[in-house]
N, C-alpha and C positions, 0 to 999 in steps of 0.2 A: 889630816885627821878626819875631815868630813868625808873625803873620798873612801877612806877605809871603812867608815861606818856604813856608807851607802853600799859598798861592795859586800860587806858582811851581811847587811840586811837583804840584799839581792840573793846571796847564796842561801841564806836561811829560808827565804820565801820560795826559792826553787826547790829546796830540799823538802819543803812541805808539800809540794805538788806530787811527790812520789806517793804520798798517802791519800791523794785525791783520786776519786774514780775517773775513768775516761770512758765516755760514751762514744760509740762509733757505729757505723753501718746502718744509719737510719734509712729505712725503706718505706716509702709511702706509696700505696697502691692507688690506682686511678679513682676508685669509688670513695676514697677517704675525704671527708669534710669535717671541720671542727664540730659541726652540729651533731655528728655521730656520738660525741661524748655526752651531749645534752640528752639525746635519745636514750643512751645507755643508762645515764643517771636517773632519768625520769621513769625508766622501766622498773626500778627497784634495785635490789642487790645485784652486783655483777659477779658472775662466776669467775673464780680464779683457779686455773689448773696449774698446779705446782709440781715440777718434776725434779728429781735429783737434789732434794733439799740437802745442803751441805752440813746441816746441824743434826747430829744423831739424837740429841735430846729433844728435838722439835719434831717428833714423829707425826704429830697431827697437823703440822704446818701452821699452827696458831701464831707462832713468833714471826714467821715470814709474813703472814697476813697482817699482823699488827704493824709491821714495818712498811707495808704497802698502803695502809689507810691514809687517805687525804693527800697523797703525793702526786696528784695530777693537776694541771692547770684547768681552769674552767669549772663547770659543775663537778662537785666532788663525787667520786665513785666510792661506793662501799663494797668491799670485796668479801666474798663468802666462798666456801667450797661446796655449798649445797645448791644444786640446780633449782631454779624456780619452776614450780609446776606451771604448765601452760605458758611457757616463755615464748612469746610470739617472735621476737627478733633474734634471740640467742647471741646477744653481745657477750663476749667473754675475753679474758686475758689469759694467755699461757705464758708461764715463766719457767724456763729450763736453766738450771745451774750447770756450769761447765763451759768449756770452749766448744764452739760450733764446728762440726766436721765439714770438710770441703763438700760443697754441693748440697748441703742440707739447707732448705729454705721452706718456708710456709709451715710454721708450727700449728696453724689452724687445721691443717689436714693431717699433720704428722707430729703430734705432741710427744710421741715415744721415740723421736729421732735420737741417734747416738751422740752423746756429748762427752768430751774428755775433760780431764782436770786442768785447771789453770796452772801455768808455770810459776815456779818460785814462791809457792805459798800464797799466791794471789787468789782472788775470787772472781769468777766470770759468770755472766748470765746473759741470756737472750730472752726478750719478751715480745709477744705479738698481741695486737689488739684485733679481735676477730668478730666478724658478723657471720654467724653460722660457720661454714667451712671456708669462708672467704677472708683472706688476710687484708686488713685495712692498713696497718702499720706494723713495722718490726724494727727493733733496735737491740744492739748488743752493748754490753758494758763490762769493764774489768776494773777492779779496785783492790785495795789491800785486803788481806785475809782477815777474817773475824772468827771468833770462837763461839759466839752466841748471836741470835737474831736481834737482841737489844743492844748490841755493840754499835756505838755511833758511826763507825766506819761502814758497817753493813747498812744502817739506816740511810746514810748518805748515798751509797751505791744504789739502793732501791729508789730513793727520791730522784736522783739525777736520771736514772733510766726511765722512770715512769713519766717524768716531765717531758722527756724527749719522745716518749711513745705517743703522746697526745699533742702534736703540734697545733698551735692555734691560728696558723695562717692558711690561706686558701692556695693550693698549688697552682691553679690556673689563673690566678689574679696577681702574678708577680710577687707573691709572698706578702701581699698586703692583707692585714686582718680587717675584716669589715663585718658589720652587723652586730647583733646582740651577743654573739659568742665571744667578743673581744674583751 
């Protein structure tokens, strides 16, 4: 009887994974350091460029922005769609919904890149953390479909993707997190 319960529990746990987002394709460019997040947060609001919003009722992207708020590790970024006047550093995040086409990379230079729809009613997105036109990090994610931006499945997709977008380890120090940003 105990083995049956364990088997049933394992099957139910694995079935739940189908509703969990999968983050893949993390790309970290050479100039990225975790301190970039602190600089971006210290500069004020962070511009969020949102493309192909999958929610027709969210024309102004406010629902997507709400799902993004506070979803990074380290100093919290506050996202806005309004560029800051006299923005010295131009840190920003680009989020494009849909599956990435072959050969498309660097959303910091090409935020209008063509993206297709995710298969099987799923939702896909790619995000890039940019310093001007230079990409610091990029990550893609796919998860269960959602009908509204306040759907917990969508919020989880955004959370998982944004946590991965801002890694807290130093790439040239063997993955060890050091200093005040840890």
